[in-house]
N, C-alpha and C positions, 0 to 999 in steps of 0.2 A: 143457122149457118149460112154464110154468104157463098153462093156458087155463081158468081158473075162471070163475065167474059174472061178475066185474067186468071181465074182459078178453075175454069171449065175443064181443063186438061188434067187436073189433079183428081184421082179417084178418091172416094170417101175413105176415111181411115178404117172403117169396119170392113170394107171390101178388100183392102190391101194389107190387112193385119197379118196375113201369112208370111209376108216378107218384112220382118222387123227391122232389118238393117236399112232397107230402102225407105221404110216408114220414118226412121230416125233422120235419114238424110233429107227426105222430103220436108219434114218439119223444120229442119235447119234452114233449108233454102227458102221456105215460105217465111220463116221468122226474119231472116235477113232482108228479104225483099220487102216485107211489111215494115221493118224498121226504117229502110231507106225511103219507102213511100210516105211514112208518117213524118219523117224528118223533112222530106221535100215539101209536103203540104204545110208544115209549120213555117218553113222558110218563105214560102210563097204568100202566106197569109199576113 
């Protein structure tokens, strides 16, 4: 699991499993950011 600078403020899924709604929202935000990051890297390459 990558825990670099841009994901350092996200708590591990196991630690925040007690808040399922926030976990779903967190996964949504991460997936959207990842999608944009991957699209940006593809465009620049």
